[in-house]
C-alpha positions in Angstrom: -0.1 0.3 0.0 3.0 2.8 1.1 4.4 1.8 -2.3 1.5 2.8 -4.4 0.4 5.7 -2.4 3.6 7.5 -3.5 3.4 7.3 -7.1 0.2 8.0 -6.8 0.9 10.9 -4.9 3.8 11.9 -7.0 0.9 11.2 -10.5 -0.8 14.2 -9.1 1.9 15.9 -8.4 2.9 16.0 -12.0 -0.2 16.0 -13.3 -1.3 19.4 -11.3 1.8 21.0 -12.7 1.2 20.4 -16.4 -2.2 21.5 -15.9 -0.6 24.1 -14.3 1.8 25.0 -17.4 -0.7 24.6 -19.9 -3.4 27.4 -18.6 -0.5 29.7 -18.6 0.3 28.4 -22.2 -3.2 29.4 -23.2 -3.6 32.2 -21.4 -0.8 33.3 -23.6 1.6 33.5 -20.4 5.1 31.7 -20.5 5.3 29.8 -17.8 8.5 29.9 -15.0 11.0 27.5 -15.6 13.5 27.5 -12.3 17.1 26.7 -13.1 19.1 25.1 -10.5 22.4 27.1 -10.0 23.7 24.4 -9.5 23.9 23.8 -13.6 27.1 25.6 -15.7 25.2 27.7 -17.9 
């Protein structure tokens, strides 16, 4: 049960992220993108 609930929670969190990004795009906005400071550019 614990594994399934963790996976389901992760899927729901990712689905929410996708919907928020789609809302930004439909409104003509650029969704914010956060980049880790540990990445070299």
